[in-house]
TIKOL-68435 format. One record per atom (N, C-alpha, C, O): x, y, z; residue in three letters. Coordinates in nm, 3 decimals, decimal comma. Atoms other than C-alpha are relative to their C-alpha. Layout:
<atoms>
c1; c2; c3; residuo
X; Y; Z; ALA
...
</atoms>
This chain:
<atoms>
c1; c2; c3; residuo
-0,130; 0,043; -0,041; MET
11,576; 12,522; 14,411; MET
-0,003; -0,152; 0,010; MET
-0,100; -0,209; 0,059; MET
-0,001; 0,146; -0,004; PRO
11,681; 12,156; 14,377; PRO
0,003; -0,050; 0,143; PRO
0,056; 0,015; 0,234; PRO
-0,001; 0,056; -0,135; LYS
11,627; 11,931; 14,671; LYS
0,142; -0,044; 0,035; LYS
0,216; -0,092; -0,052; LYS
-0,135; 0,034; -0,044; ILE
11,940; 11,868; 14,873; ILE
-0,006; -0,142; 0,055; ILE
-0,084; -0,171; 0,145; ILE
0,006; 0,138; -0,046; PRO
12,012; 11,499; 14,920; PRO
0,051; -0,010; 0,143; PRO
0,136; 0,068; 0,188; PRO
-0,048; 0,019; -0,138; SER
12,056; 11,372; 15,271; SER
0,139; -0,062; -0,003; SER
0,171; -0,140; -0,093; SER
-0,135; 0,056; -0,006; ASP
12,409; 11,290; 15,370; ASP
-0,008; -0,146; 0,041; ASP
-0,072; -0,181; 0,140; ASP
-0,008; 0,141; -0,032; ASN
12,473; 10,921; 15,367; ASN
0,144; -0,027; 0,038; ASN
0,231; -0,038; -0,048; ASN
-0,138; 0,013; -0,049; ASN
12,780; 10,872; 15,582; ASN
0,065; -0,130; -0,044; ASN
0,188; -0,139; -0,047; ASN
-0,055; 0,130; 0,040; ASN
12,823; 10,512; 15,464; ASN
0,047; 0,001; -0,145; ASN
0,127; -0,084; -0,185; ASN
-0,034; -0,003; 0,142; GLU
12,856; 10,610; 15,098; GLU
0,137; 0,063; -0,019; GLU
0,165; 0,169; 0,037; GLU
-0,132; -0,060; 0,022; PRO
13,212; 10,670; 14,977; PRO
-0,012; 0,133; -0,074; PRO
-0,102; 0,150; -0,157; PRO
0,002; -0,133; 0,062; LYS
13,287; 11,027; 14,871; LYS
0,124; 0,017; -0,086; LYS
0,226; -0,050; -0,065; LYS
-0,116; -0,035; 0,081; ILE
13,518; 11,170; 14,605; ILE
0,016; 0,151; 0,003; ILE
-0,079; 0,225; 0,029; ILE
-0,026; -0,144; 0,008; ILE
13,679; 11,509; 14,573; ILE
0,008; 0,033; -0,148; ILE
0,071; -0,039; -0,226; ILE
0,000; -0,041; 0,140; THR
13,624; 11,692; 14,247; THR
0,015; 0,151; -0,009; THR
-0,016; 0,224; 0,085; THR
-0,007; -0,144; 0,026; SER
13,691; 12,032; 14,098; SER
-0,104; 0,032; -0,106; SER
-0,119; -0,042; -0,204; SER
0,101; -0,043; 0,096; VAL
13,415; 12,214; 13,915; VAL
0,033; 0,143; -0,039; VAL
0,045; 0,230; 0,048; VAL
-0,026; -0,136; 0,047; TYR
13,487; 12,518; 13,703; TYR
-0,134; 0,063; -0,037; TYR
-0,203; 0,017; -0,127; TYR
0,127; -0,071; 0,023; LEU
13,193; 12,757; 13,714; LEU
0,029; 0,143; -0,039; LEU
0,128; 0,201; 0,006; LEU
-0,012; -0,144; 0,024; PRO
13,149; 13,102; 13,569; PRO
-0,022; 0,073; 0,133; PRO
-0,097; 0,027; 0,219; PRO
0,008; -0,077; -0,125; ALA
13,184; 13,365; 13,842; ALA
-0,143; 0,039; 0,032; ALA
-0,182; 0,043; 0,149; ALA
0,139; -0,041; -0,025; SER
12,822; 13,474; 13,796; SER
-0,079; -0,114; 0,065; SER
-0,164; -0,089; 0,151; SER
0,069; 0,114; -0,061; MET
12,701; 13,122; 13,881; MET
0,045; -0,016; 0,145; MET
-0,037; -0,040; 0,234; MET
-0,051; 0,011; -0,135; ARG
12,927; 13,107; 14,185; ARG
-0,066; 0,103; 0,091; ARG
-0,108; 0,073; 0,202; ARG
0,062; -0,107; -0,079; ASP
12,791; 13,441; 14,304; ASP
-0,147; -0,029; 0,028; ASP
-0,195; -0,006; 0,139; ASP
0,142; 0,031; -0,018; TRP
12,430; 13,330; 14,250; TRP
-0,016; -0,110; 0,105; TRP
-0,103; -0,101; 0,191; TRP
0,008; 0,110; -0,096; ILE
12,490; 13,006; 14,444; ILE
0,027; 0,052; 0,141; ILE
-0,042; 0,016; 0,236; ILE
-0,033; -0,055; -0,133; LYS
12,649; 13,197; 14,732; LYS
-0,117; 0,083; 0,054; LYS
-0,149; 0,077; 0,172; LYS
0,108; -0,090; -0,045; ASP
12,359; 13,447; 14,741; ASP
-0,131; -0,074; 0,024; ASP
-0,209; -0,032; 0,110; ASP
0,133; 0,061; -0,001; ASN
12,068; 13,205; 14,694; ASN
-0,006; -0,142; 0,054; ASN
-0,116; -0,197; 0,067; ASN
0,005; 0,140; -0,040; ALA
12,164; 12,862; 14,819; ALA
0,086; -0,023; 0,123; ALA
0,150; 0,068; 0,176; ALA
-0,085; 0,040; -0,112; SER
12,333; 12,675; 15,096; SER
0,143; -0,014; -0,051; SER
0,173; 0,034; -0,160; SER
-0,139; 0,012; 0,045; PRO
12,702; 12,586; 15,072; PRO
0,009; -0,055; -0,142; PRO
-0,072; -0,137; -0,184; PRO
-0,017; 0,033; 0,140; MET
12,829; 12,545; 14,718; MET
0,006; -0,151; -0,024; MET
-0,053; -0,201; -0,120; MET
-0,014; 0,145; 0,021; SER
12,919; 12,177; 14,759; SER
-0,136; -0,070; 0,011; SER
-0,165; -0,162; -0,066; SER
0,135; 0,059; -0,013; ARG
12,564; 12,092; 14,878; ARG
-0,085; 0,035; -0,122; ARG
-0,162; -0,049; -0,169; ARG
0,078; -0,042; 0,116; PHE
12,412; 12,291; 14,590; PHE
0,038; -0,083; -0,123; PHE
-0,049; -0,131; -0,195; PHE
-0,048; 0,076; 0,117; ILE
12,628; 12,117; 14,328; ILE
-0,041; -0,147; 0,013; ILE
-0,082; -0,208; -0,085; ILE
0,042; 0,138; -0,022; THR
12,557; 11,776; 14,483; THR
-0,150; -0,015; -0,028; THR
-0,192; -0,112; -0,091; THR
0,145; 0,006; 0,025; ALA
12,183; 11,851; 14,478; ALA
-0,032; 0,011; -0,149; ALA
-0,120; -0,058; -0,200; ALA
0,023; -0,017; 0,144; ALA
12,200; 11,967; 14,116; ALA
0,035; -0,127; -0,076; ALA
-0,038; -0,168; -0,167; ALA
-0,040; 0,124; 0,066; ILE
12,385; 11,652; 14,011; ILE
-0,102; -0,110; 0,031; ILE
-0,138; -0,188; -0,058; ILE
0,101; 0,099; -0,040; THR
12,137; 11,435; 14,205; THR
-0,128; 0,020; -0,081; THR
-0,187; -0,077; -0,130; THR
0,121; -0,030; 0,077; GLU
11,847; 11,610; 14,034; GLU
0,016; -0,043; -0,146; GLU
-0,076; -0,100; -0,205; GLU
-0,028; 0,038; 0,140; LYS
12,007; 11,556; 13,691; LYS
-0,006; -0,153; -0,016; LYS
-0,064; -0,203; -0,112; LYS
0,002; 0,146; 0,005; ILE
12,059; 11,185; 13,765; ILE
-0,143; -0,053; 0,010; ILE
-0,182; -0,142; -0,065; ILE
0,139; 0,043; -0,016; GLU
11,700; 11,144; 13,883; GLU
-0,082; 0,030; -0,125; GLU
-0,166; -0,050; -0,165; GLU
0,070; -0,036; 0,124; ARG
11,573; 11,324; 13,572; ARG
0,034; -0,101; -0,110; ARG
-0,054; -0,145; -0,184; ARG
-0,042; 0,097; 0,102; GLN
11,778; 11,090; 13,349; GLN
-0,065; -0,136; 0,025; GLN
-0,111; -0,202; -0,068; GLN
0,066; 0,126; -0,034; LYS
11,642; 10,787; 13,536; LYS
-0,148; 0,007; -0,039; LYS
-0,204; -0,090; -0,091; LYS
0,141; -0,020; 0,036; GLY
11,293; 10,928; 13,487; GLY
-0,021; -0,012; -0,150; GLY
-0,119; -0,071; -0,195; GLY
0,009; 0,011; 0,146; PHE
11,356; 10,961; 13,112; PHE
0,008; -0,146; -0,042; PHE
-0,070; -0,191; -0,127; PHE
-0,017; 0,142; 0,036; LYS
11,475; 10,600; 13,093; LYS
-0,126; -0,078; 0,035; LYS
-0,172; -0,161; -0,044; LYS
0,123; 0,068; -0,041; GLU
11,171; 10,480; 13,286; GLU
-0,116; 0,037; -0,092; GLU
-0,198; -0,048; -0,126; GLU
0,105; -0,044; 0,092; SER
10,944; 10,687; 13,063; SER
0,015; -0,069; -0,135; SER
-0,084; -0,111; -0,195; SER
-0,024; 0,067; 0,128; ILE
11,105; 10,539; 12,753; ILE
-0,043; -0,147; 0,008; ILE
-0,108; -0,197; -0,083; ILE
0,039; 0,141; -0,018; ILE
11,059; 10,184; 12,888; ILE
-0,152; -0,012; 0,002; ILE
-0,209; -0,099; -0,063; ILE
0,146; 0,003; -0,010; ARG
10,695; 10,258; 12,976; ARG
-0,064; 0,026; -0,137; ARG
-0,160; -0,042; -0,175; ARG
0,055; -0,030; 0,132; LEU
10,630; 10,412; 12,633; LEU
0,021; -0,116; -0,097; LEU
-0,066; -0,144; -0,180; LEU
-0,024; 0,116; 0,086; LYS
10,790; 10,114; 12,458; LYS
-0,102; -0,110; 0,029; LYS
-0,151; -0,174; -0,063; LYS
0,102; 0,099; -0,036; LYS
10,555; 9,884; 12,652; LYS
-0,135; 0,040; -0,056; LYS
-0,209; -0,043; -0,109; LYS
0,128; -0,050; 0,052; ASP
10,259; 10,103; 12,557; ASP
-0,007; -0,019; -0,152; ASP
-0,111; -0,059; -0,205; ASP
-0,003; 0,017; 0,146; VAL
10,365; 10,097; 12,191; VAL
-0,019; -0,146; -0,037; VAL
-0,092; -0,178; -0,131; VAL
0,015; 0,144; 0,026; PHE
10,395; 9,717; 12,202; PHE
-0,146; -0,042; 0,014; PHE
-0,200; -0,113; -0,070; PHE
0,142; 0,033; -0,024; VAL
10,044; 9,687; 12,349; VAL
-0,086; 0,056; -0,113; VAL
-0,175; -0,013; -0,164; VAL
0,080; -0,063; 0,107; LEU
9,903; 9,930; 12,091; LEU
0,023; -0,068; -0,134; LEU
-0,071; -0,085; -0,212; LEU
-0,026; 0,071; 0,126; GLU
10,077; 9,752; 11,802; GLU
-0,069; -0,135; -0,001; GLU
-0,120; -0,178; -0,105; GLU
0,071; 0,129; -0,009; SER
9,934; 9,420; 11,924; SER
-0,149; 0,020; -0,023; SER
-0,212; -0,058; -0,095; SER
0,142; -0,031; 0,019; GLU
9,588; 9,574; 11,942; GLU
-0,029; 0,036; -0,145; GLU
-0,130; -0,005; -0,202; GLU
0,016; -0,036; 0,141; LEU
9,634; 9,724; 11,595; LEU
0,000; -0,123; -0,088; LEU
-0,081; -0,135; -0,180; LEU
-0,008; 0,124; 0,077; LEU
9,733; 9,385; 11,457; LEU
-0,129; -0,080; 0,015; LEU
-0,181; -0,134; -0,083; LEU
0,126; 0,072; -0,024; ARG
9,428; 9,224; 11,618; ARG
-0,116; 0,066; -0,075; ARG
-0,199; -0,003; -0,135; ARG
0,107; -0,072; 0,070; LYS
9,201; 9,493; 11,476; LYS
0,015; -0,015; -0,152; LYS
-0,085; -0,019; -0,225; LYS
-0,024; 0,019; 0,143; GLN
9,365; 9,452; 11,132; GLN
-0,053; -0,136; -0,044; GLN
-0,114; -0,149; -0,151; GLN
0,052; 0,134; 0,030; VAL
9,283; 9,080; 11,140; VAL
-0,153; 0,002; 0,000; VAL
-0,216; -0,057; -0,087; VAL
0,146; -0,012; -0,008; GLU
8,927; 9,163; 11,245; GLU
-0,055; 0,071; -0,123; GLU
-0,157; 0,031; -0,178; GLU
0,041; -0,073; 0,120; LEU
8,898; 9,414; 10,961; LEU
0,007; -0,089; -0,124; LEU
-0,085; -0,088; -0,206; LEU
-0,014; 0,090; 0,114; ASN
9,027; 9,159; 10,710; ASN
-0,111; -0,103; -0,003; ASN
-0,164; -0,136; -0,110; ASN
0,110; 0,096; -0,008; GLU
8,769; 8,907; 10,832; GLU
-0,132; 0,064; -0,043; GLU
-0,210; 0,003; -0,117; GLU
0,124; -0,070; 0,038; LEU
8,488; 9,162; 10,798; LEU
-0,003; 0,030; -0,149; LEU
-0,107; 0,015; -0,214; LEU
-0,005; -0,027; 0,144; GLU
8,603; 9,260; 10,450; GLU
-0,024; -0,128; -0,079; GLU
-0,091; -0,127; -0,182; GLU
0,019; 0,129; 0,065; SER
8,615; 8,892; 10,354; SER
-0,147; -0,040; 0,004; SER
-0,203; -0,087; -0,095; SER
0,144; 0,030; -0,011; ARG
8,262; 8,841; 10,486; ARG
-0,082; 0,089; -0,093; ARG
-0,180; 0,044; -0,152; ARG
0,073; -0,092; 0,088; GLN
8,148; 9,148; 10,294; GLN
0,009; -0,048; -0,145; GLN
-0,090; -0,045; -0,217; GLN
-0,018; 0,051; 0,136; VAL
8,293; 9,006; 9,971; VAL
-0,084; -0,125; -0,019; VAL
-0,152; -0,139; -0,121; VAL
0,081; 0,122; 0,009; ASP
8,130; 8,668; 10,041; ASP
-0,148; 0,033; -0,008; ASP
-0,222; -0,026; -0,086; ASP
0,141; -0,039; 0,001; PHE
7,799; 8,836; 10,115; PHE
-0,039; 0,058; -0,136; PHE
-0,144; 0,025; -0,190; PHE
0,030; -0,061; 0,131; ALA
7,815; 9,042; 9,795; ALA
-0,005; -0,107; -0,109; ALA
-0,091; -0,102; -0,197; ALA
0,000; 0,107; 0,100; GLU
7,901; 8,731; 9,593; GLU
-0,125; -0,087; 0,014; GLU
-0,186; -0,124; -0,087; GLU
0,121; 0,079; -0,023; ASN
7,617; 8,533; 9,753; ASN
-0,125; 0,074; -0,047; ASN
-0,217; 0,013; -0,102; ASN
0,112; -0,081; 0,046; LEU
7,377; 8,818; 9,682; LEU
-0,007; 0,000; -0,153; LEU
-0,115; -0,012; -0,211; LEU
-0,005; 0,003; 0,146; LEU
7,491; 8,828; 9,319; LEU
-0,047; -0,136; -0,053; LEU
-0,121; -0,143; -0,150; LEU
0,043; 0,135; 0,042; ILE
7,444; 8,449; 9,290; ILE
-0,150; -0,014; 0,016; ILE
-0,216; -0,073; -0,069; ILE
0,145; 0,006; -0,021; LEU
7,095; 8,482; 9,435; LEU
-0,074; 0,076; -0,109; LEU
-0,174; 0,028; -0,162; LEU
0,061; -0,078; 0,108; GLU
7,009; 8,755; 9,183; GLU
0,007; -0,075; -0,132; GLU
-0,091; -0,080; -0,207; GLU
-0,017; 0,073; 0,127; LYS
7,149; 8,548; 8,896; LYS
-0,086; -0,127; -0,002; LYS
-0,138; -0,165; -0,106; LYS
0,086; 0,120; -0,008; THR
6,964; 8,238; 9,019; THR
-0,144; 0,036; -0,036; THR
-0,209; -0,037; -0,111; THR
0,136; -0,045; 0,031; THR
6,636; 8,430; 9,004; THR
-0,015; 0,029; -0,149; THR
-0,113; -0,011; -0,212; THR
0,004; -0,034; 0,143; LEU
6,715; 8,562; 8,656; LEU
0,005; -0,126; -0,086; LEU
-0,073; -0,139; -0,181; LEU
-0,014; 0,123; 0,078; ILE
6,824; 8,221; 8,523; ILE
-0,126; -0,086; 0,013; ILE
-0,173; -0,142; -0,086; ILE
0,121; 0,080; -0,021; ARG
6,524; 8,045; 8,678; ARG
-0,116; 0,055; -0,082; ARG
-0,191; -0,021; -0,143; ARG
0,107; -0,063; 0,078; ARG
6,287; 8,296; 8,517; ARG
0,019; -0,030; -0,149; ARG
-0,077; -0,061; -0,220; ARG
-0,027; 0,026; 0,142; ALA
6,458; 8,251; 8,179; ALA
-0,026; -0,146; -0,036; ALA
-0,089; -0,176; -0,138; ALA
0,017; 0,144; 0,027; VAL
6,463; 7,869; 8,200; VAL
-0,147; -0,039; 0,006; VAL
-0,192; -0,124; -0,071; VAL
0,143; 0,031; -0,010; ASP
6,097; 7,861; 8,306; ASP
-0,079; 0,053; -0,119; ASP
-0,180; -0,007; -0,159; ASP
0,077; -0,064; 0,108; ASN
5,986; 8,089; 8,020; ASN
0,050; -0,034; -0,141; ASN
-0,024; -0,017; -0,238; ASN
-0,055; 0,031; 0,133; ILE
6,215; 7,978; 7,734; ILE
0,040; -0,148; 0,000; ILE
0,114; -0,193; 0,088; ILE
-0,032; 0,143; 0,004; PRO
6,237; 7,612; 7,632; PRO
0,140; -0,026; -0,059; PRO
0,152; -0,047; -0,180; PRO
-0,136; 0,029; 0,046; TYR
6,616; 7,558; 7,609; TYR
0,017; -0,151; -0,012; TYR
-0,031; -0,226; 0,073; TYR
-0,021; 0,143; 0,020; LYS
6,724; 7,219; 7,470; LYS
0,107; -0,054; 0,096; LYS
0,096; -0,166; 0,146; LYS
-0,106; 0,042; -0,092; THR
7,041; 7,204; 7,684; THR
0,034; 0,117; 0,092; THR
-0,002; 0,232; 0,067; THR
-0,041; -0,106; -0,093; TRP
7,184; 7,393; 7,976; TRP
0,102; 0,091; -0,066; TRP
0,111; 0,209; -0,032; TRP
-0,100; -0,083; 0,069; MET
7,466; 7,512; 7,743; MET
-0,069; 0,106; -0,086; MET
-0,018; 0,217; -0,100; MET
0,075; -0,100; 0,076; ASP
7,206; 7,683; 7,521; ASP
-0,045; 0,114; 0,092; ASP
-0,037; 0,232; 0,056; ASP
0,044; -0,102; -0,097; ALA
7,071; 7,861; 7,828; ALA
0,119; 0,086; 0,044; ALA
0,107; 0,208; 0,054; ALA
-0,118; -0,075; -0,044; ALA
7,422; 7,958; 7,942; ALA
0,048; 0,095; -0,108; ALA
0,084; 0,209; -0,078; ALA
-0,041; -0,087; 0,110; ASN
7,511; 8,095; 7,597; ASN
-0,096; 0,117; -0,016; ASN
-0,053; 0,230; -0,042; ASN
0,101; -0,106; 0,015; ASP
7,186; 8,292; 7,581; ASP
0,010; 0,103; 0,113; ASP
-0,014; 0,222; 0,092; ASP
-0,002; -0,088; -0,118; LEU
7,233; 8,437; 7,931; LEU
0,140; 0,050; 0,038; LEU
0,156; 0,116; 0,140; LEU
-0,138; -0,032; -0,039; LYS
7,614; 8,487; 7,926; LYS
0,025; 0,149; 0,022; LYS
0,115; 0,186; 0,098; LYS
-0,019; -0,144; -0,019; GLU
7,581; 8,866; 7,901; GLU
-0,043; 0,046; 0,140; GLU
-0,002; 0,152; 0,187; GLU
0,049; -0,040; -0,132; SER
7,407; 8,872; 8,238; SER
0,083; -0,059; 0,114; SER
0,046; -0,044; 0,231; SER
-0,078; 0,063; -0,106; LYS
7,680; 8,683; 8,428; LYS
0,079; 0,101; 0,083; LYS
0,119; 0,070; 0,195; LYS
-0,072; -0,108; -0,069; GLU
7,853; 9,012; 8,529; GLU
0,132; -0,047; 0,057; GLU
0,216; -0,096; -0,018; GLU
-0,129; 0,030; -0,059; SER
8,135; 8,949; 8,777; SER
0,014; -0,146; 0,044; SER
0,118; -0,183; 0,099; SER
-0,013; 0,142; -0,031; LEU
8,060; 8,580; 8,829; LEU
0,099; -0,064; -0,096; LEU
0,104; -0,028; -0,214; LEU
-0,092; 0,071; 0,090; SER
8,329; 8,350; 8,694; SER
-0,084; -0,084; -0,096; SER
-0,196; -0,124; -0,064; SER
0,070; 0,079; 0,101; THR
8,231; 8,160; 8,383; THR
-0,034; -0,138; 0,056; THR
-0,143; -0,190; 0,032; THR
0,021; 0,132; -0,059; GLU
8,268; 7,831; 8,572; GLU
-0,117; 0,001; 0,098; GLU
-0,203; -0,087; 0,095; GLU
0,109; -0,011; -0,098; THR
8,039; 7,944; 8,856; THR
-0,132; 0,024; -0,072; THR
-0,233; -0,037; -0,037; THR
0,122; -0,030; 0,075; PHE
7,785; 8,085; 8,611; PHE
-0,051; -0,126; -0,071; PHE
-0,170; -0,155; -0,067; PHE
0,041; 0,121; 0,071; ASN
7,783; 7,765; 8,404; ASN
-0,056; -0,106; 0,095; ASN
-0,155; -0,171; 0,063; ASN
0,053; 0,096; -0,098; ARG
7,738; 7,546; 8,715; ARG
-0,138; 0,041; 0,047; ARG
-0,225; -0,044; 0,066; ARG
0,129; -0,051; -0,044; LEU
7,451; 7,767; 8,826; LEU
-0,107; -0,025; -0,106; LEU
-0,216; -0,072; -0,075; LEU
0,096; 0,021; 0,110; VAL
7,279; 7,753; 8,485; VAL
-0,031; -0,149; -0,013; VAL
-0,147; -0,187; -0,029; VAL
0,021; 0,144; 0,015; GLU
7,331; 7,377; 8,463; GLU
-0,089; -0,055; 0,110; GLU
-0,181; -0,132; 0,082; GLU
0,082; 0,053; -0,111; SER
7,185; 7,307; 8,808; SER
-0,145; 0,046; -0,011; SER
-0,237; -0,031; 0,015; SER
0,137; -0,052; 0,012; ILE
6,882; 7,531; 8,747; ILE
-0,070; -0,067; -0,119; ILE
-0,187; -0,103; -0,109; ILE
0,060; 0,062; 0,119; TRP
6,823; 7,386; 8,396; TRP
-0,037; -0,144; 0,030; TRP
-0,145; -0,190; -0,008; TRP
0,029; 0,141; -0,033; ARG
6,847; 7,028; 8,526; ARG
-0,119; -0,009; 0,096; ARG
-0,203; -0,098; 0,082; ARG
0,111; -0,002; -0,095; GLU
6,611; 7,110; 8,812; GLU
-0,133; 0,024; -0,072; GLU
-0,234; -0,039; -0,042; GLU
0,124; -0,036; 0,073; ALA
6,357; 7,261; 8,571; ALA
-0,038; -0,107; -0,100; ALA
-0,156; -0,117; -0,135; ALA
0,028; 0,097; 0,106; ASN
6,384; 6,977; 8,317; ASN
0,001; -0,145; 0,050; ASN
0,013; -0,237; -0,032; ASN
0,007; 0,137; -0,051; GLU
6,365; 6,671; 8,543; GLU
-0,139; -0,053; -0,003; GLU
-0,162; -0,167; 0,036; GLU
</atoms>
């Protein structure tokens, strides 16, 4: 049974008519206090429930905002990690290519770094041509100084 609000004598009152099915009227008479108090309590309960819904919606919106902010922060963190992973993979590839180029330059007497780059171009894989050529040139110059 809904809680019956306490009478607040200072609050202005209004008179209203409520049309109820006879079965509801009979149930209220049999199971509750006076009809006016029951209807007032039911309306009060409905209002409090609606206020509760509004408060819940506000709270959930705040929670969603916090979670979206956290998601955005984690997305930035993920992007940074993926970027580091790409950099690490590229650095590892450069290290592997440096070893291969150094071995080739040490064992084959190339006249110019361009000869070495042309001979080794099939092994450049995903390195850009510019990066590969700079790498070959620096290793060739180091070996031929």
